[in-house]
Biopython code that builds the backbone (N, CA, C, O; Angstrom):
import numpy as np
from Bio.PDB.StructureBuilder import StructureBuilder

atoms = [
    (1, "MET", "N", (-39.196, -63.407, -18.357)),
    (1, "MET", "CA", (-38.539, -63.988, -17.208)),
    (1, "MET", "C", (-37.216, -64.641, -17.611)),
    (1, "MET", "O", (-36.209, -64.471, -16.923)),
    (2, "SER", "N", (-37.209, -65.373, -18.700)),
    (2, "SER", "CA", (-35.985, -66.045, -19.118)),
    (2, "SER", "C", (-34.925, -65.040, -19.568)),
    (2, "SER", "O", (-33.730, -65.319, -19.472)),
    (3, "LYS", "N", (-35.355, -63.867, -20.062)),
    (3, "LYS", "CA", (-34.389, -62.836, -20.441)),
    (3, "LYS", "C", (-33.670, -62.305, -19.205)),
    (3, "LYS", "O", (-32.472, -62.023, -19.252)),
    (4, "LYS", "N", (-34.409, -62.169, -18.089)),
    (4, "LYS", "CA", (-33.794, -61.701, -16.846)),
    (4, "LYS", "C", (-32.772, -62.718, -16.340)),
    (4, "LYS", "O", (-31.678, -62.349, -15.913)),
    (5, "ILE", "N", (-33.126, -63.969, -16.390)),
    (5, "ILE", "CA", (-32.209, -65.012, -15.937)),
    (5, "ILE", "C", (-30.968, -65.035, -16.814)),
    (5, "ILE", "O", (-29.848, -65.153, -16.318)),
    (6, "LEU", "N", (-31.175, -64.920, -18.123)),
    (6, "LEU", "CA", (-30.055, -64.907, -19.053)),
    (6, "LEU", "C", (-29.156, -63.695, -18.799)),
    (6, "LEU", "O", (-27.930, -63.808, -18.823)),
    (7, "LEU", "N", (-29.768, -62.551, -18.561)),
    (7, "LEU", "CA", (-29.006, -61.335, -18.280)),
    (7, "LEU", "C", (-28.194, -61.495, -16.991)),
    (7, "LEU", "O", (-27.016, -61.142, -16.948)),
    (8, "ILE", "N", (-28.822, -62.024, -15.954)),
    (8, "ILE", "CA", (-28.129, -62.235, -14.683)),
    (8, "ILE", "C", (-26.997, -63.240, -14.866)),
    (8, "ILE", "O", (-25.898, -63.052, -14.344)),
    (9, "ALA", "N", (-27.272, -64.299, -15.604)),
    (9, "ALA", "CA", (-26.248, -65.320, -15.835)),
    (9, "ALA", "C", (-25.061, -64.756, -16.603)),
    (9, "ALA", "O", (-23.943, -65.245, -16.442)),
    (10, "PHE", "N", (-25.273, -63.757, -17.419)),
    (10, "PHE", "CA", (-24.199, -63.136, -18.189)),
    (10, "PHE", "C", (-23.466, -62.075, -17.371)),
    (10, "PHE", "O", (-22.237, -62.016, -17.397)),
    (11, "VAL", "N", (-24.203, -61.242, -16.652)),
    (11, "VAL", "CA", (-23.621, -60.108, -15.935)),
    (11, "VAL", "C", (-22.894, -60.538, -14.663)),
    (11, "VAL", "O", (-21.841, -59.987, -14.345)),
    (12, "LEU", "N", (-23.425, -61.495, -13.941)),
    (12, "LEU", "CA", (-22.833, -61.905, -12.675)),
    (12, "LEU", "C", (-21.387, -62.384, -12.824)),
    (12, "LEU", "O", (-20.533, -61.953, -12.049)),
    (13, "PRO", "N", (-21.078, -63.252, -13.783)),
    (13, "PRO", "CA", (-19.667, -63.643, -13.940)),
    (13, "PRO", "C", (-18.753, -62.479, -14.323)),
    (13, "PRO", "O", (-17.601, -62.430, -13.891)),
    (14, "LEU", "N", (-19.254, -61.546, -15.126)),
    (14, "LEU", "CA", (-18.441, -60.373, -15.483)),
    (14, "LEU", "C", (-18.130, -59.532, -14.256)),
    (14, "LEU", "O", (-17.018, -59.028, -14.095)),
    (15, "PHE", "N", (-19.124, -59.388, -13.396)),
    (15, "PHE", "CA", (-18.932, -58.636, -12.157)),
    (15, "PHE", "C", (-17.891, -59.330, -11.283)),
    (15, "PHE", "O", (-17.018, -58.672, -10.718)),
    (16, "ALA", "N", (-17.979, -60.646, -11.172)),
    (16, "ALA", "CA", (-17.029, -61.407, -10.360)),
    (16, "ALA", "C", (-15.612, -61.265, -10.907)),
    (16, "ALA", "O", (-14.663, -61.100, -10.140)),
    (17, "ILE", "N", (-15.466, -61.326, -12.215)),
    (17, "ILE", "CA", (-14.148, -61.174, -12.843)),
    (17, "ILE", "C", (-13.598, -59.781, -12.576)),
    (17, "ILE", "O", (-12.413, -59.623, -12.282)),
    (18, "ALA", "N", (-14.449, -58.779, -12.677)),
    (18, "ALA", "CA", (-14.014, -57.403, -12.436)),
    (18, "ALA", "C", (-13.537, -57.236, -10.997)),
    (18, "ALA", "O", (-12.544, -56.551, -10.752)),
    (19, "CYS", "N", (-14.223, -57.843, -10.060)),
    (19, "CYS", "CA", (-13.828, -57.733, -8.653)),
    (19, "CYS", "C", (-12.478, -58.389, -8.405)),
    (19, "CYS", "O", (-11.664, -57.850, -7.655)),
    (20, "VAL", "N", (-12.228, -59.525, -9.012)),
    (20, "VAL", "CA", (-10.958, -60.217, -8.839)),
    (20, "VAL", "C", (-9.833, -59.432, -9.503)),
    (20, "VAL", "O", (-8.740, -59.330, -8.945)),
    (21, "ALA", "N", (-10.084, -58.879, -10.681)),
    (21, "ALA", "CA", (-9.060, -58.147, -11.417)),
    (21, "ALA", "C", (-8.629, -56.895, -10.668)),
    (21, "ALA", "O", (-7.456, -56.524, -10.696)),
    (22, "VAL", "N", (-9.579, -56.240, -9.996)),
    (22, "VAL", "CA", (-9.266, -55.029, -9.254)),
    (22, "VAL", "C", (-8.394, -55.367, -8.050)),
    (22, "VAL", "O", (-7.502, -54.597, -7.694)),
    (23, "GLY", "N", (-8.642, -56.495, -7.431)),
    (23, "GLY", "CA", (-7.866, -56.911, -6.272)),
    (23, "GLY", "C", (-8.349, -56.252, -5.012)),
    (23, "GLY", "O", (-9.327, -55.504, -5.005)),
    (24, "LYS", "N", (-7.636, -56.546, -3.937)),
    (24, "LYS", "CA", (-8.005, -55.931, -2.672)),
    (24, "LYS", "C", (-6.766, -55.468, -1.946)),
    (24, "LYS", "O", (-5.668, -55.988, -2.143)),
    (25, "SER", "N", (-6.971, -54.481, -1.103)),
    (25, "SER", "CA", (-5.871, -53.879, -0.372)),
    (25, "SER", "C", (-6.282, -53.768, 1.094)),
    (25, "SER", "O", (-7.380, -53.309, 1.409)),
    (26, "THR", "N", (-5.388, -54.193, 1.984)),
    (26, "THR", "CA", (-5.668, -54.146, 3.410)),
    (26, "THR", "C", (-4.565, -53.374, 4.109)),
    (26, "THR", "O", (-3.389, -53.718, 3.988)),
    (27, "LYS", "N", (-4.941, -52.328, 4.842)),
    (27, "LYS", "CA", (-3.957, -51.561, 5.613)),
    (27, "LYS", "C", (-3.594, -52.349, 6.860)),
    (27, "LYS", "O", (-4.442, -52.992, 7.479)),
    (28, "LEU", "N", (-2.293, -52.285, 7.222)),
    (28, "LEU", "CA", (-1.864, -52.952, 8.437)),
    (28, "LEU", "C", (-0.650, -52.261, 9.027)),
    (28, "LEU", "O", (-0.044, -51.390, 8.403)),
    (29, "LYS", "N", (-0.305, -52.666, 10.241)),
    (29, "LYS", "CA", (0.880, -52.152, 10.914)),
    (29, "LYS", "C", (2.056, -53.048, 10.567)),
    (29, "LYS", "O", (1.880, -54.220, 10.236)),
    (30, "LEU", "N", (3.245, -52.493, 10.645)),
    (30, "LEU", "CA", (4.448, -53.260, 10.319)),
    (30, "LEU", "C", (4.529, -54.530, 11.169)),
    (30, "LEU", "O", (4.927, -55.584, 10.673)),
    (31, "ALA", "N", (4.159, -54.435, 12.427)),
    (31, "ALA", "CA", (4.228, -55.584, 13.326)),
    (31, "ALA", "C", (3.281, -56.715, 12.897)),
    (31, "ALA", "O", (3.466, -57.864, 13.298)),
    (32, "ASP", "N", (2.272, -56.391, 12.086)),
    (32, "ASP", "CA", (1.305, -57.390, 11.628)),
    (32, "ASP", "C", (1.724, -58.062, 10.324)),
    (32, "ASP", "O", (1.090, -59.028, 9.898)),
    (33, "ALA", "N", (2.771, -57.569, 9.690)),
    (33, "ALA", "CA", (3.274, -58.168, 8.445)),
    (33, "ALA", "C", (4.118, -59.394, 8.790)),
    (33, "ALA", "O", (4.636, -59.491, 9.903)),
    (34, "PRO", "N", (4.261, -60.323, 7.856)),
    (34, "PRO", "CA", (5.123, -61.482, 8.111)),
    (34, "PRO", "C", (6.556, -61.051, 8.450)),
    (34, "PRO", "O", (7.028, -60.022, 7.967)),
    (35, "GLU", "N", (7.231, -61.829, 9.269)),
    (35, "GLU", "CA", (8.586, -61.500, 9.727)),
    (35, "GLU", "C", (9.556, -61.206, 8.580)),
    (35, "GLU", "O", (10.315, -60.241, 8.674)),
    (36, "PRO", "N", (9.564, -62.008, 7.486)),
    (36, "PRO", "CA", (10.484, -61.686, 6.383)),
    (36, "PRO", "C", (10.191, -60.324, 5.746)),
    (36, "PRO", "O", (11.109, -59.621, 5.325)),
    (37, "VAL", "N", (8.927, -59.961, 5.679)),
    (37, "VAL", "CA", (8.540, -58.657, 5.127)),
    (37, "VAL", "C", (9.037, -57.544, 6.047)),
    (37, "VAL", "O", (9.597, -56.551, 5.581)),
    (38, "GLN", "N", (8.834, -57.713, 7.341)),
    (38, "GLN", "CA", (9.297, -56.713, 8.309)),
    (38, "GLN", "C", (10.805, -56.491, 8.198)),
    (38, "GLN", "O", (11.274, -55.353, 8.170)),
    (39, "LYS", "N", (11.552, -57.585, 8.134)),
    (39, "LYS", "CA", (13.018, -57.477, 8.062)),
    (39, "LYS", "C", (13.465, -56.735, 6.803)),
    (39, "LYS", "O", (14.351, -55.882, 6.864)),
    (40, "THR", "N", (12.856, -57.057, 5.671)),
    (40, "THR", "CA", (13.236, -56.397, 4.411)),
    (40, "THR", "C", (12.899, -54.915, 4.451)),
    (40, "THR", "O", (13.695, -54.079, 4.024)),
    (41, "ILE", "N", (11.726, -54.597, 4.961)),
    (41, "ILE", "CA", (11.327, -53.183, 5.038)),
    (41, "ILE", "C", (12.274, -52.425, 5.965)),
    (41, "ILE", "O", (12.755, -51.349, 5.612)),
    (42, "LYS", "N", (12.538, -52.971, 7.129)),
    (42, "LYS", "CA", (13.430, -52.295, 8.084)),
    (42, "LYS", "C", (14.836, -52.119, 7.516)),
    (42, "LYS", "O", (15.467, -51.083, 7.726)),
    (43, "ALA", "N", (15.325, -53.123, 6.800)),
    (43, "ALA", "CA", (16.683, -53.075, 6.253)),
    (43, "ALA", "C", (16.818, -52.106, 5.081)),
    (43, "ALA", "O", (17.928, -51.683, 4.757)),
    (44, "ASN", "N", (15.706, -51.751, 4.442)),
    (44, "ASN", "CA", (15.785, -50.941, 3.223)),
    (44, "ASN", "C", (15.132, -49.566, 3.323)),
    (44, "ASN", "O", (15.013, -48.873, 2.313)),
    (45, "THR", "N", (14.708, -49.156, 4.513)),
    (45, "THR", "CA", (14.067, -47.848, 4.642)),
    (45, "THR", "C", (14.908, -46.856, 5.445)),
    (45, "THR", "O", (14.416, -45.805, 5.856)),
    (46, "LEU", "N", (16.168, -47.194, 5.664)),
    (46, "LEU", "CA", (17.117, -46.280, 6.312)),
    (46, "LEU", "C", (16.636, -45.800, 7.680)),
    (46, "LEU", "O", (16.936, -44.678, 8.088)),
    (47, "GLY", "N", (15.892, -46.645, 8.383)),
    (47, "GLY", "CA", (15.407, -46.296, 9.710)),
    (47, "GLY", "C", (14.255, -45.305, 9.723)),
    (47, "GLY", "O", (13.854, -44.828, 10.784)),
    (48, "ALA", "N", (13.726, -44.996, 8.560)),
    (48, "ALA", "CA", (12.623, -44.037, 8.477)),
    (48, "ALA", "C", (11.335, -44.651, 9.010)),
    (48, "ALA", "O", (11.157, -45.869, 8.983)),
    (49, "ALA", "N", (10.447, -43.802, 9.488)),
    (49, "ALA", "CA", (9.137, -44.268, 9.955)),
    (49, "ALA", "C", (8.270, -44.632, 8.752)),
    (49, "ALA", "O", (8.250, -43.916, 7.751)),
    (50, "ILE", "N", (7.569, -45.732, 8.858)),
    (50, "ILE", "CA", (6.646, -46.162, 7.805)),
    (50, "ILE", "C", (5.370, -45.351, 7.955)),
    (50, "ILE", "O", (4.742, -45.372, 9.014)),
    (51, "THR", "N", (4.983, -44.638, 6.909)),
    (51, "THR", "CA", (3.776, -43.810, 6.969)),
    (51, "THR", "C", (2.531, -44.565, 6.541)),
    (51, "THR", "O", (1.418, -44.171, 6.888)),
    (52, "ASP", "N", (2.706, -45.659, 5.780)),
    (52, "ASP", "CA", (1.556, -46.429, 5.309)),
    (52, "ASP", "C", (2.051, -47.817, 4.899)),
    (52, "ASP", "O", (3.098, -47.943, 4.265)),
    (53, "LEU", "N", (1.303, -48.848, 5.259)),
    (53, "LEU", "CA", (1.641, -50.207, 4.856)),
    (53, "LEU", "C", (0.367, -50.913, 4.443)),
    (53, "LEU", "O", (-0.622, -50.912, 5.176)),
    (54, "GLU", "N", (0.396, -51.521, 3.257)),
    (54, "GLU", "CA", (-0.768, -52.232, 2.742)),
    (54, "GLU", "C", (-0.368, -53.610, 2.242)),
    (54, "GLU", "O", (0.709, -53.800, 1.676)),
    (55, "LYS", "N", (-1.248, -54.552, 2.463)),
    (55, "LYS", "CA", (-1.124, -55.878, 1.856)),
    (55, "LYS", "C", (-2.044, -55.846, 0.648)),
    (55, "LYS", "O", (-3.258, -55.699, 0.788)),
    (56, "GLN", "N", (-1.469, -55.983, -0.528)),
    (56, "GLN", "CA", (-2.252, -55.912, -1.754)),
    (56, "GLN", "C", (-2.301, -57.289, -2.403)),
    (56, "GLN", "O", (-1.293, -57.989, -2.501)),
    (57, "GLU", "N", (-3.508, -57.659, -2.845)),
    (57, "GLU", "CA", (-3.682, -58.941, -3.512)),
    (57, "GLU", "C", (-4.415, -58.722, -4.824)),
    (57, "GLU", "O", (-5.513, -58.166, -4.854)),
    (58, "LYS", "N", (-3.795, -59.165, -5.902)),
    (58, "LYS", "CA", (-4.392, -59.018, -7.225)),
    (58, "LYS", "C", (-4.110, -60.287, -8.009)),
    (58, "LYS", "O", (-2.960, -60.698, -8.158)),
    (59, "ASN", "N", (-5.152, -60.889, -8.499)),
    (59, "ASN", "CA", (-5.035, -62.138, -9.267)),
    (59, "ASN", "C", (-4.261, -63.207, -8.499)),
    (59, "ASN", "O", (-3.493, -63.971, -9.084)),
    (60, "GLY", "N", (-4.471, -63.252, -7.190)),
    (60, "GLY", "CA", (-3.831, -64.265, -6.366)),
    (60, "GLY", "C", (-2.401, -63.960, -5.960)),
    (60, "GLY", "O", (-1.784, -64.760, -5.257)),
    (61, "VAL", "N", (-1.857, -62.828, -6.382)),
    (61, "VAL", "CA", (-0.479, -62.450, -6.048)),
    (61, "VAL", "C", (-0.522, -61.418, -4.914)),
    (61, "VAL", "O", (-1.201, -60.396, -5.008)),
    (62, "VAL", "N", (0.220, -61.713, -3.843)),
    (62, "VAL", "CA", (0.265, -60.826, -2.681)),
    (62, "VAL", "C", (1.567, -60.033, -2.694)),
    (62, "VAL", "O", (2.646, -60.582, -2.920)),
    (63, "VAL", "N", (1.443, -58.728, -2.447)),
    (63, "VAL", "CA", (2.594, -57.830, -2.353)),
    (63, "VAL", "C", (2.349, -56.888, -1.178)),
    (63, "VAL", "O", (1.244, -56.375, -1.001)),
    (64, "TYR", "N", (3.380, -56.669, -0.386)),
    (64, "TYR", "CA", (3.304, -55.698, 0.705)),
    (64, "TYR", "C", (3.946, -54.414, 0.208)),
    (64, "TYR", "O", (5.082, -54.410, -0.266)),
    (65, "GLU", "N", (3.199, -53.326, 0.324)),
    (65, "GLU", "CA", (3.654, -52.029, -0.181)),
    (65, "GLU", "C", (3.654, -51.026, 0.965)),
    (65, "GLU", "O", (2.626, -50.798, 1.602)),
    (66, "ALA", "N", (4.818, -50.428, 1.222)),
    (66, "ALA", "CA", (4.949, -49.472, 2.318)),
    (66, "ALA", "C", (5.453, -48.134, 1.795)),
    (66, "ALA", "O", (6.256, -48.075, 0.864)),
    (67, "ASP", "N", (4.970, -47.071, 2.407)),
    (67, "ASP", "CA", (5.425, -45.720, 2.102)),
    (67, "ASP", "C", (6.233, -45.218, 3.286)),
    (67, "ASP", "O", (5.895, -45.479, 4.440)),
    (68, "TYR", "N", (7.312, -44.489, 2.987)),
    (68, "TYR", "CA", (8.118, -43.878, 4.032)),
    (68, "TYR", "C", (8.723, -42.592, 3.491)),
    (68, "TYR", "O", (8.723, -42.353, 2.283)),
    (69, "LYS", "N", (9.239, -41.768, 4.395)),
    (69, "LYS", "CA", (9.764, -40.460, 4.005)),
    (69, "LYS", "C", (11.184, -40.300, 4.520)),
    (69, "LYS", "O", (11.470, -40.569, 5.687)),
    (70, "VAL", "N", (12.081, -39.853, 3.622)),
    (70, "VAL", "CA", (13.471, -39.561, 3.979)),
    (70, "VAL", "C", (13.794, -38.173, 3.442)),
    (70, "VAL", "O", (13.626, -37.903, 2.253)),
    (71, "ALA", "N", (14.255, -37.304, 4.323)),
    (71, "ALA", "CA", (14.625, -35.933, 3.952)),
    (71, "ALA", "C", (13.508, -35.241, 3.175)),
    (71, "ALA", "O", (13.760, -34.532, 2.201)),
    (72, "GLY", "N", (12.267, -35.457, 3.622)),
    (72, "GLY", "CA", (11.126, -34.795, 2.999)),
    (72, "GLY", "C", (10.645, -35.417, 1.696)),
    (72, "GLY", "O", (9.675, -34.937, 1.110)),
    (73, "LYS", "N", (11.294, -36.464, 1.234)),
    (73, "LYS", "CA", (10.913, -37.115, -0.021)),
    (73, "LYS", "C", (10.218, -38.437, 0.275)),
    (73, "LYS", "O", (10.689, -39.233, 1.087)),
    (74, "GLU", "N", (9.077, -38.661, -0.405)),
    (74, "GLU", "CA", (8.308, -39.897, -0.234)),
    (74, "GLU", "C", (8.915, -41.030, -1.052)),
    (74, "GLU", "O", (9.326, -40.840, -2.197)),
    (75, "TYR", "N", (8.962, -42.205, -0.447)),
    (75, "TYR", "CA", (9.439, -43.410, -1.115)),
    (75, "TYR", "C", (8.408, -44.515, -0.961)),
    (75, "TYR", "O", (7.574, -44.487, -0.056)),
    (76, "GLU", "N", (8.482, -45.484, -1.858)),
    (76, "GLU", "CA", (7.600, -46.638, -1.798)),
    (76, "GLU", "C", (8.447, -47.899, -1.949)),
    (76, "GLU", "O", (9.255, -48.012, -2.871)),
    (77, "ILE", "N", (8.249, -48.840, -1.033)),
    (77, "ILE", "CA", (8.945, -50.118, -1.094)),
    (77, "ILE", "C", (7.908, -51.223, -1.264)),
    (77, "ILE", "O", (6.869, -51.231, -0.603)),
    (78, "ARG", "N", (8.213, -52.160, -2.170)),
    (78, "ARG", "CA", (7.314, -53.294, -2.423)),
    (78, "ARG", "C", (8.072, -54.572, -2.117)),
    (78, "ARG", "O", (9.195, -54.774, -2.580)),
    (79, "VAL", "N", (7.426, -55.453, -1.311)),
    (79, "VAL", "CA", (8.079, -56.659, -0.823)),
    (79, "VAL", "C", (7.143, -57.859, -0.992)),
    (79, "VAL", "O", (5.946, -57.770, -0.722)),
    (80, "ALA", "N", (7.704, -58.971, -1.440)),
    (80, "ALA", "CA", (6.946, -60.218, -1.554)),
    (80, "ALA", "C", (6.776, -60.825, -0.156)),
    (80, "ALA", "O", (7.536, -60.496, 0.755)),
    (81, "PRO", "N", (5.791, -61.703, 0.018)),
    (81, "PRO", "CA", (5.555, -62.317, 1.336)),
    (81, "PRO", "C", (6.765, -63.070, 1.898)),
    (81, "PRO", "O", (6.886, -63.219, 3.114)),
    (82, "ASP", "N", (7.651, -63.543, 1.034)),
    (82, "ASP", "CA", (8.842, -64.265, 1.499)),
    (82, "ASP", "C", (9.995, -63.322, 1.856)),
    (82, "ASP", "O", (11.075, -63.778, 2.231)),
    (83, "GLY", "N", (9.767, -62.010, 1.741)),
    (83, "GLY", "CA", (10.779, -61.018, 2.092)),
    (83, "GLY", "C", (11.609, -60.522, 0.926)),
    (83, "GLY", "O", (12.469, -59.660, 1.106)),
    (84, "LYS", "N", (11.372, -61.047, -0.264)),
    (84, "LYS", "CA", (12.133, -60.605, -1.435)),
    (84, "LYS", "C", (11.779, -59.149, -1.763)),
    (84, "LYS", "O", (10.606, -58.797, -1.880)),
    (85, "LEU", "N", (12.803, -58.319, -1.906)),
    (85, "LEU", "CA", (12.607, -56.914, -2.275)),
    (85, "LEU", "C", (12.220, -56.846, -3.752)),
    (85, "LEU", "O", (12.977, -57.289, -4.616)),
    (86, "LEU", "N", (11.041, -56.291, -4.039)),
    (86, "LEU", "CA", (10.565, -56.156, -5.418)),
    (86, "LEU", "C", (10.920, -54.792, -5.997)),
    (86, "LEU", "O", (11.302, -54.691, -7.163)),
    (87, "SER", "N", (10.796, -53.752, -5.192)),
    (87, "SER", "CA", (11.179, -52.414, -5.639)),
    (87, "SER", "C", (11.301, -51.500, -4.427)),
    (87, "SER", "O", (10.693, -51.740, -3.384)),
    (88, "ASN", "N", (12.094, -50.456, -4.584)),
    (88, "ASN", "CA", (12.274, -49.441, -3.547)),
    (88, "ASN", "C", (12.684, -48.175, -4.272)),
    (88, "ASN", "O", (13.842, -48.018, -4.659)),
    (89, "MET", "N", (11.739, -47.279, -4.453)),
    (89, "MET", "CA", (12.012, -46.090, -5.259)),
    (89, "MET", "C", (11.186, -44.906, -4.792)),
    (89, "MET", "O", (10.235, -45.067, -4.027)),
    (90, "PRO", "N", (11.550, -43.713, -5.255)),
    (90, "PRO", "CA", (10.750, -42.535, -4.922)),
    (90, "PRO", "C", (9.308, -42.742, -5.374)),
    (90, "PRO", "O", (9.042, -43.291, -6.443)),
    (91, "ASP", "N", (8.398, -42.291, -4.538)),
    (91, "ASP", "CA", (6.974, -42.408, -4.850)),
    (91, "ASP", "C", (6.553, -41.153, -5.597)),
    (91, "ASP", "O", (6.348, -40.099, -4.996)),
    (92, "ASP", "N", (6.426, -41.276, -6.917)),
    (92, "ASP", "CA", (6.085, -40.133, -7.768)),
    (92, "ASP", "C", (4.591, -39.980, -7.971)),
    (92, "ASP", "O", (4.165, -39.212, -8.834)),
    (93, "GLU", "N", (3.783, -40.693, -7.196)),
    (93, "GLU", "CA", (2.325, -40.692, -7.373)),
    (93, "GLU", "C", (1.733, -39.294, -7.311)),
    (93, "GLU", "O", (0.875, -38.954, -8.125)),
    (94, "ASP", "N", (2.176, -38.473, -6.355)),
    (94, "ASP", "CA", (1.609, -37.138, -6.185)),
    (94, "ASP", "C", (2.599, -36.051, -6.567)),
    (94, "ASP", "O", (2.471, -34.913, -6.116)),
    (95, "GLU", "N", (3.584, -36.383, -7.391)),
    (95, "GLU", "CA", (4.652, -35.438, -7.701)),
    (95, "GLU", "C", (4.152, -34.193, -8.419)),
    (95, "GLU", "O", (4.637, -33.097, -8.138)),
    (96, "ASP", "N", (3.201, -34.323, -9.336)),
    (96, "ASP", "CA", (2.748, -33.193, -10.146)),
    (96, "ASP", "C", (1.422, -32.668, -9.623)),
    (96, "ASP", "O", (0.385, -32.831, -10.267)),
    (97, "ASP", "N", (1.456, -32.026, -8.433)),
    (97, "ASP", "CA", (0.239, -31.503, -7.836)),
    (97, "ASP", "C", (0.006, -30.032, -8.165)),
    (97, "ASP", "O", (-0.912, -29.418, -7.621)),
    (98, "ASP", "N", (0.829, -29.455, -9.053)),
    (98, "ASP", "CA", (0.712, -28.025, -9.310)),
    (98, "ASP", "C", (-0.279, -27.693, -10.421)),
    (98, "ASP", "O", (-0.383, -26.536, -10.830)),
    (99, "ASP", "N", (-1.012, -28.699, -10.917)),
    (99, "ASP", "CA", (-2.017, -28.516, -11.965)),
    (99, "ASP", "C", (-1.455, -27.904, -13.234)),
    (99, "ASP", "O", (-2.215, -27.404, -14.063)),
    (100, "ASP", "N", (-0.151, -27.933, -13.404)),
    (100, "ASP", "CA", (0.466, -27.458, -14.623)),
    (100, "ASP", "C", (0.607, -28.642, -15.555)),
    (100, "ASP", "O", (1.405, -29.544, -15.300)),
    (101, "ASP", "N", (-0.143, -28.647, -16.611)),
    (101, "ASP", "CA", (-0.160, -29.774, -17.541)),
    (101, "ASP", "C", (1.098, -29.854, -18.383)),
    (101, "ASP", "O", (1.233, -30.757, -19.208)),
    (102, "ASP", "N", (2.019, -28.924, -18.188)),
    (102, "ASP", "CA", (3.191, -28.808, -19.042)),
    (102, "ASP", "C", (2.791, -28.699, -20.509)),
    (102, "ASP", "O", (3.492, -29.166, -21.407)),
    (103, "ASP", "N", (1.662, -28.078, -20.715)),
    (103, "ASP", "CA", (1.091, -27.910, -22.053)),
    (103, "ASP", "C", (1.347, -26.471, -22.479)),
    (103, "ASP", "O", (0.757, -25.538, -21.935)),
    (104, "ASP", "N", (2.211, -26.306, -23.434)),
    (104, "ASP", "CA", (2.557, -24.957, -23.874)),
    (104, "ASP", "C", (1.710, -24.480, -25.033)),
    (104, "ASP", "O", (2.065, -23.499, -25.687)),
    (105, "ASP", "N", (0.601, -25.144, -25.305)),
    (105, "ASP", "CA", (-0.256, -24.758, -26.420)),
    (105, "ASP", "C", (-0.985, -23.441, -26.202)),
    (105, "ASP", "O", (-1.491, -22.848, -27.154)),
    (106, "ASP", "N", (-1.043, -22.975, -24.955)),
    (106, "ASP", "CA", (-1.819, -21.764, -24.687)),
    (106, "ASP", "C", (-0.950, -20.515, -24.716)),
    (106, "ASP", "O", (-1.372, -19.482, -24.196)),
    (107, "ASP", "N", (0.233, -20.563, -25.294)),
    (107, "ASP", "CA", (1.096, -19.381, -25.391)),
    (107, "ASP", "C", (0.664, -18.471, -26.514)),
    (107, "ASP", "O", (1.281, -17.430, -26.737)),
]
sb = StructureBuilder()
sb.init_structure("model")
sb.init_model(0)
sb.init_chain("A")
sb.init_seg("    ")
for serial, (resi, resn, name, xyz) in enumerate(atoms, 1):
    if name == "N":
        sb.init_residue(resn, " ", resi, " ")
    sb.init_atom(name, np.array(xyz, "f"), 0.0, 1.0, " ", f" {name:<3s}", serial, name[0])
structure = sb.get_structure()
Protein backbone atom coordinates (compact mmCIF):
# COMPACT_ATOMS: atom_id res chain seq x y z
CA MET A 1 0.00 0.00 0.00
CA SER A 2 2.75 2.47 0.87
CA LYS A 3 4.49 1.70 -2.44
CA LYS A 4 1.33 2.77 -4.30
CA ILE A 5 1.13 6.00 -2.34
CA LEU A 6 4.81 6.67 -2.94
CA LEU A 7 4.39 5.96 -6.66
CA ILE A 8 1.37 8.28 -6.89
CA ALA A 9 3.20 10.97 -4.93
CA PHE A 10 6.08 10.75 -7.40
CA VAL A 11 4.12 10.42 -10.67
CA LEU A 12 1.41 13.00 -10.02
CA PRO A 13 3.77 16.01 -9.82
CA LEU A 14 5.58 14.85 -12.98
CA PHE A 15 2.27 14.65 -14.79
CA ALA A 16 1.34 18.15 -13.60
CA ILE A 17 4.69 19.54 -14.76
CA ALA A 18 4.28 17.88 -18.15
CA CYS A 19 0.83 19.42 -18.58
CA VAL A 20 2.09 22.91 -17.77
CA ALA A 21 5.14 22.56 -20.04
CA VAL A 22 2.98 21.52 -22.99
CA GLY A 23 0.75 24.55 -22.52
CA LYS A 24 -2.68 25.11 -23.89
CA SER A 25 -4.10 26.53 -27.06
CA THR A 26 -7.54 28.05 -27.55
CA LYS A 27 -9.03 28.83 -30.96
CA LEU A 28 -10.88 32.12 -31.22
CA LYS A 29 -12.21 34.72 -33.62
CA LEU A 30 -10.34 37.94 -34.27
CA ALA A 31 -13.18 39.91 -32.65
CA ASP A 32 -12.61 37.93 -29.42
CA ALA A 33 -8.91 38.87 -29.16
CA PRO A 34 -7.86 41.91 -27.12
CA GLU A 35 -8.11 45.22 -29.02
CA PRO A 36 -4.31 45.75 -29.21
CA VAL A 37 -3.91 42.26 -30.70
CA GLN A 38 -6.64 42.92 -33.26
CA LYS A 39 -5.05 46.21 -34.33
CA THR A 40 -1.59 44.66 -34.77
CA ILE A 41 -2.93 41.71 -36.74
CA LYS A 42 -5.03 43.93 -39.01
CA ALA A 43 -2.13 46.34 -39.58
CA ASN A 44 0.32 43.57 -40.50
CA THR A 45 -1.69 41.10 -42.59
CA LEU A 46 -2.18 43.29 -45.67
CA GLY A 47 -5.97 43.02 -45.40
CA ALA A 48 -5.87 39.26 -45.82
CA ALA A 49 -8.51 37.06 -44.21
CA ILE A 50 -7.36 35.32 -41.03
CA THR A 51 -7.67 31.57 -41.56
CA ASP A 52 -6.87 30.57 -37.97
CA LEU A 53 -6.33 32.39 -34.67
CA GLU A 54 -5.19 30.80 -31.42
CA LYS A 55 -4.41 32.06 -27.96
CA GLN A 56 -1.46 30.01 -26.80
CA GLU A 57 -0.27 29.82 -23.21
CA LYS A 58 2.94 28.09 -22.20
CA ASN A 59 4.68 28.49 -18.86
CA GLY A 60 2.45 31.46 -18.07
CA VAL A 61 3.33 33.33 -21.29
CA VAL A 62 0.43 34.20 -23.60
CA VAL A 63 0.90 34.67 -27.35
CA TYR A 64 -1.74 35.15 -30.03
CA GLU A 65 -0.87 33.30 -33.22
CA ALA A 66 -2.79 33.85 -36.46
CA ASP A 67 -2.50 32.28 -39.89
CA TYR A 68 -3.36 34.13 -43.08
CA LYS A 69 -2.82 33.72 -46.82
CA VAL A 70 -1.47 36.23 -49.35
CA ALA A 71 -1.11 35.32 -53.03
CA GLY A 72 -1.51 31.64 -52.19
CA LYS A 73 1.28 31.66 -49.59
CA GLU A 74 0.60 30.90 -45.91
CA TYR A 75 1.90 33.29 -43.27
CA GLU A 76 1.95 33.22 -39.49
CA ILE A 77 1.85 36.28 -37.24
CA ARG A 78 2.57 36.14 -33.51
CA VAL A 79 1.43 38.97 -31.23
CA ALA A 80 1.78 39.61 -27.49
CA PRO A 81 -1.37 40.49 -25.49
CA ASP A 82 -0.29 44.16 -25.40
CA GLY A 83 -0.22 44.27 -29.23
CA LYS A 84 3.55 44.00 -29.65
CA LEU A 85 4.42 42.26 -32.92
CA LEU A 86 6.60 39.22 -32.09
CA SER A 87 6.95 37.76 -35.58
CA ASN A 88 5.33 37.82 -39.01
CA MET A 89 6.75 35.37 -41.50
CA PRO A 90 5.91 32.68 -44.02
CA ASP A 91 4.47 29.61 -42.35
CA ASP A 92 6.82 26.81 -43.41
CA GLU A 93 5.10 24.20 -41.20
CA ASP A 94 3.66 22.22 -44.12
CA GLU A 95 6.14 23.32 -46.79
CA ASP A 96 7.68 19.87 -47.42
CA ASP A 97 4.58 17.76 -48.07
CA ASP A 98 6.05 15.91 -51.06
CA ASP A 99 7.55 13.11 -48.90
CA ASP A 100 10.90 13.71 -50.55
CA ASP A 101 13.44 13.43 -47.78
CA ASP A 102 16.03 15.15 -49.96
CA ASP A 103 18.06 12.04 -49.24
CA ASP A 104 20.22 11.14 -52.19
CA ASP A 105 21.57 7.97 -50.60
CA ASP A 106 19.33 5.77 -52.73
CA ASP A 107 20.99 6.67 -56.06
